[in-house]
C-alpha positions, 0 to 999 in steps of 0.5 A: 530443484525441489524434486531433485532434492537439490539445495538452492543457493543465492545465485540460483535464487537471483536468476529465478527472481530476475526471470519472475520480474521480467515475465511479471510472475509476481506470485511465483516471486513471492513463493521464492521469497517465502522459500528464502525466509523459511529456509533462513537463506542469507540475504546479500546485496545481489539477492536483496536488490533482485527482491526489490526489483519485483515491486519495481517491475510491477510499478513500471508495468502498471504505469505503462498499462495506465498510460496506454489505456489513456493515450492509445485506447482512449479509455477514460480512467474511472475511480477504480483505475485511479484507486489502483494506481494510488494503491500501487504507488502507495504500497511501493512507497512512491508517495509523491507519484501516488499524490500526483495521481490524486492531483491529476484526477479528472474527477473528485477522489473518493474516500477509498483513494484518500484513505489508501494514500493516507495509510501509505503515508503513515506506513512509510513515514512521509507526507508529500501532500502536507500543504494541501492536506488530504486529511481534511478532504477525507473528513469532508467527504465522510465526516461521520466515519470514525476510522477516518478520524482515527487514521488522520489522527494517528498520521498527525500524531506520527508527524508531531501535529499534536494540536491536530490530534486533539482537535480530531479527538474533540470533534469525534467526541462532539459528534458522538463518533466511535471507531468500531474495532476491526476483526479478522478470521485469521486463525492462530494455532490452537484457536478457532475464534474471531479476533478483534483489533 
């Protein structure tokens, strides 16, 4: 359509996005989404629903591959497999499913998996695992990493657990732990230096 200099409409975009979802061409779906945003195309119910279908298609496919890996091919999941599943569910807001993966692991989860789950909880504003408190498990596994304290503290603050926040900050001070600022090489227009966060 671009080559023919034709303008896209929402009906065409719904069809294209649906095809991308069916054949799992997510990168192309993201390009189409970018086209929608940059060209100010009005979102309506059908188009929004189709856009949502793209991550759902990936989740279904990822779950199916994980299941087949275990049940058909008898491949024992590694930490990396579990980490991919937790990250996939967490990014999609399927926090209960992410936590179910952690609970069903045949090995002890590592700090990357726990941080991924906690970050997803913070991002989506929901803690499915409040009773078992994976924050404490994370701090037990890596007690000297400042970013773990900051992450768990900000999650506690978000959900109104102020005593947890104060306790975590006190523990950081008592242990002399500091969080080092993150950095990025993202370049904004007119700038060429490294940025800190």
